[in-house]
N, C-alpha and C positions, 0 to 999 in steps of 0.2 A: 389789274386784270390777271386772271389765272390761266395757265396753259390748259387746264381742264375745260375751261369755257370754250377755248378754240377747238379742242378735241370734239366737244359736243357739237359745235357749229359745223365742223367738217364732216363728222360722222353722219349727221342727220340733214345735211344740206340746208342749213339755216342761213344761207347767203344767196346772192344773185348768181346763178350758175350759167346764165347765158352771156355770150360775148366776153368770156374770161380771157385775160391776157397775162403773160408773165411780165416782169418788170422791164424786160428788154423788148417787149412788144409782140411776142409770138402768141398766136391764138391757142387756147386750151379747150379741149373737149373732154369732159369727165365721163368715163364709161363705168368705172367701179372705184369707189373711194377707198377700198381696201378694208382689211379686218383689224380692229383695235388690238394692239399688242400690250398686254399687261406685264410682260417681263422686260428684260433689258433689250436695248436695240431701238431701231426706228419705231415711231408711234403707230404707224399703220402698215400692215404687210399686204403684199399682193394687190396693189392698186393697178388700175388700167386706165390710161388716158392717151389722148392725142395731143402732141405739141407741134404746132405749125404743120399739121397733116401727117406727122410721123407717129406711129403707134409705139407706146412705151408701157412696159410692165415692170413693176418693182415696188419700192417702199416710199412712204411719205413721212417726212419729219415736220413737226409743228413747234413753233416758238413764238414768243411775244415779239421779240426783235430778231432780225436776221443775225445780228452779232452774237446772239446767245449760242449759236453753233460753235463759236470759238470759246465762249465762256464755259461750255460743257465739254470742250476738248474732243468734239466729234471728228475733227480733222485727223486725229491720231488713232481713230478706232475703225478697223476694217469693216465692222458691221454696218457702217454708214456709206460704204462705197457704192452700193446699189440704190441709193435714194434718187428717185426720178423727179421729185418735186419738193421744194421747201415752202411750206405754208406758214405765213407770219401775219401778225396784226400790223406790224410796222416794219418796213424795209429800210435798213440803215447801212447795209454794206453787202457787197456781193460775196457769195460763197463759192469756193472752188473745190473740185475733186483733186485727187492726187496727180492726175494728168494735166492739171491746170485748166480744165474745161469748167465753165460756169454751171452750177446747179440751178436749173430754172426755179424762180421764186414767184409765188402768188401772194400778193398782199391783200388781206381781207378788210382792212380798216374801213373802206368805204363801200363794202359789199354786204356786210352782215345785215340781216333784216332788222329794220328799225325797232320794231316792237320787242324783238328778242334782246337786242342790245340794251334798250331802255329798261326792260324787266330785270336783266342781269345786273345793271348798275344799281337799280333800286334794291335788289336782293343783297348784294355784297357790300354796298355802301351805307346800309342802314345804321343809324346811330343806336338802335336798340340791340344790345349785345348778348342777350341770353341765347337767342338763336336768330339767324339772319332773317328768317321768314315769319317772325312772330306776329307782324302786323297783318299778314295775309294767310296765316295758317288755317284760320277758321273758314276760309273760302275754298280750300282744297276739297275736291270731290271725295266723299266717303269711300267710294269704291277704290280710288287711287290709294288712299291711306290704308284701307283694309288689306289690299293685296301687297302693298309695300311692307306693312308690319309683319305679315306672314313670312315674307322672304327674309326680313331682318331677323326674325326669331330663329329661322333655320341657320342663318349666318352666325348668330350668337352661339347656337349649339355646335356649329363647326369649329368656332374658336375655342370653346370649352373642350371639344374633342382633342384638340392639339395638346392641351395640358394633361388630359387623361391618358393619352398615348404615351407621353413622357413618363407619367407616373407608372404606367403599366410596364414600361421598359425597366425602370428601377426596381419594380416589384417582381421581376422575373416572370412576367406574364401571368401573375396570379390575380385574377379578377376579384376574388373574395377579399384579398388584401387591399386592392385599390378601393373597393367599396368601403372597407373599414376606415381607411385613411380619410376618404372624402366625408364620410358620415361624422367621423371624429371632428374634423375641421368645422363642419356645419353645426354640430352640437355645441361647439364653443361660441357660435355666433361671431359678431364682429370683434368684440372685446377679447375673447379668449380663443378665437378660431386658430390663430397661428400657434398658440400654446398647446391646444388639443392636438393639432396636426403634428407638432414636434413630438408630443407624447406618443402618438400612434407610430411615428417613424423611429422611435427609440428602441423598438424590439421587433423581432420577426413575427409575422402574423401567425405562424405555426403555434406560437405560445398561447394565443387566444384559443385556437382549436383544442389545445391540450387541457385548458383549465375551464372552458366555458360551461361544463356540466356542474361546476362548483361555483355558485354565485359569489361567495365570500372571497374566493381566490381571484375571480375576475375583477371584483371591485378592488381588491388589494393591489393587483397589477396596475390598474388605471390610476388609483389614488397614489400609490407609491411612486410610480414613474413620473407623476405630475408634481411630486414634492410635497404632497399634503400629509405625509406620515413622518415628516422630519422632526416634528415637535413631540412632546409627550403629553397626552391627554388622559386624564384619569376616568375612563369609562371602558366597560368591557368590550364594546364594539370596536373602539379604536385599538385597544390592546390586541384583539383578535386579528384585525387587519394588519397591524404591525408585525405580528408573528407570522402570518401567512406571507406577507410581502418579503420578510427576511428569508423565508424558506425559498420562495420563487426567485428572488434575486440571486441567491447563492446557486440554486439549481441551474438557472439559465444564464448565469454570469452577466446580469443586467447592469447597465449604467444609465443614469439620467442626467449626465453632465451637460448635454446639449439641449435639454428640454427647457423651453421658455417658461419663466415663472407665471403663475396664474394671477388674475386680477379679480378682486371682489368689488373694488371701488365703483360707485355709481351704477351698480347692477341691482335690479329688482331681485329680491330673494329667490323667486322661482327660477331665475337664470343664474344663480350662483353656480360656480363650477362643481361644487360638491353634488348638487342636485342633478346637473346634466351628466356628470360622469357616472352616477349611479344609474340613471335612466339608460345610458349607453351600455352599461354592463348588463342590465336586465334584458335589454333588447337582444344582446348576443347570447345571453343565457337561455332565452326562450326560443331563439331561432338559430339552429345550426343551418349552414348552407343558405344564409340569407340572400346572397347574391343570386343563386339559382332560382329562388322563389320570386325575387323581384323581376327577373328577366322573363318569367313565364306568366305572371299575372296579366289579366286582360282588362280588368276594370279598376277604376280609382277606388272603389269601395274595398276591394281586396287589399289594396295598399294601405288604406287607413286601418284596416283590421290588423295587418302585420305590425303596424307601429302602435298598436294599443298596449303600451307598456307604462309602468310607473316605477318609482324608486323601490329599493329594498325597504324592509320594515323600519329600520332605524330612521331613515330620512322622511318617513311619514310624520315624524314628530320633531324633526330638526331641519335647520338650514345650514348649520355649522356643527362641528364636533362638540363644541363646548356648551351651547345653550339650547335648551328644549323649547319647542314652540307648540302652538295649537295643532292637534292631530288633524292631518289632511292628506288625502290621497293625491300625490303629486304625479299625475299622468301627463304624457305628451298631449298638448292641445292640438286641435285641428289646424290652427294657424301655424303652429310650429311644424307639424307634419307637412303642411303645404310648402314651407321653406325647404324642407328636406327633399320634397318632390322636385321643386324648381331647381335647386342647386346641386342635387346629387342624383336622384333616381332617374329623372328624365334625361339629363345629359349623359349619364353612364349607359343607359339603355340605347340611346342614340349612337354612341360610340361603339358599343358592343355589336349592334346590328351591322353598322358600317364595316366594322372590323371583319365580320364574317360574310361580307358581300351581300347583305340583305337590305331591302328597302327600309329606311329608318324613320322617315319623317311623318308618315301617316299617324302612327300610334302616338308619337310625341306631340304632334299638333292637337290631336284629340284630347289628350290628358291636360295639356296646358290650357286649353279652352275651358276646362271644367274647374280650374282652380281660380280662386278670387284674385283680382288684381292686387299687386303689391302697392303699398302706400309709402312713398318717399318724396323727397323734394323734387326730383325730376318728373315723377308721374303727376304730382299735384300741379306743377307748372304747365305741363302739356294739357292737362285737363282744364286748366283755367283758360287756355287759348281755345280749346274745343274738347268736349267730352269724348275721349278716344280710347281710354283704357278701361275695359270691362272684364279682363281676365289676365291670368299670368302670362299668356301668350303676348298680349299687347303690352303689358308692363315691361316684360323682358325685352321686347322689340324696341320699345321707346328708350330704354336704357342704352341699347345698341345704337339707336339713331343719334342720341345726344352725344355719346362718348366717341363714336367712330365716324360720325358724319358732321353734325352741327359744330362740335368743338374743334374739328379739324377743317372747317370751311369746305367740306366736300359736297357742296350743293349740286355740282354737276353730275355727281355719281348717285344722287338721291332722286327717287321718283317724285317726291314732293317738290323738290327744287326744279326738276325738269317740267313739271306741270305748270308751275308758276311762270316759267320762262315763256311759254307758248300761249299765254292767255290772250 
């Protein structure tokens, strides 16, 4: 049994509340169960109750066993001095205050509503281990799932905001620089995301501003810092890039010693780092002040238009420096732009609006609902239980659900788990 289950039982009165008694026989009358405490200290604040006719106001602590009080060293913590009731599933020892008075204990073992306890045991003791509720997931009301997924999506944006805020601090509050680093990481996708990110971190963003009017210099900066110009290739484009990079490296005193090496292995040619770096360079060549533009657009169509970029001319006929290929315009695809929206644009705008004290969720929810659902193992598995992912909002929310709730057995903190308990 988890303490979280007892928290749920106590908070929502999922137990027989009439004729309650402490383990020493005093009658208990509940007036207010208190407010859940998500921080350190007792589990519920500001509870109100009567014990043997005397009014008490204070805090409530909850454990599986009474002896857990000592396991958690609460007797040494002054924050627990004003606990007025110890709520446990099983009472196995008396608990004392510092003045040696007994803290009243309520044992719930025989008081929890039978259907709630039965459903909880079914939920957490399931032998089906992908998620605890997989046998019952398809029976959950669509309204419950829809509302919960919307909340989970905002929760996921909040989590991403924390990482963006950290990046903003290290970037001297330069939002354009933060955007560049996030875009670089996402242009690299899973295989080269860290390498692209390390490349973007290897020089100050002011250099991009200084050279972005010259596409060859911008490509030279990205290719050179990524280590793609370390060899010697006999073609004019490569030689020109090398020359420009040598000039830029000397002028700005650049180093790429900390840049992670790029990978080509098992990548489809359109995702080769050469193609993605050229597309990234052309994006910044075409759009000065890209961050400002992305923070003011209102429609998803405007965003798609901003990202309508392709590689420079050389890469229309190449995937690598050495070998020519069939001529093709290598533009960003809609599905790739969707990934940039999901992982960069929407989280960054959410964080930016929050940072400036503005309502952030409405626009983000609207945009996420207009983007197609991602397709990965988590989304496919949920959809096999019940078709629930029809947009990026729901697919991102399902990832949050699986990683932050299902995998951590946080069923009591989940609206879906709660709904299954009270069937």
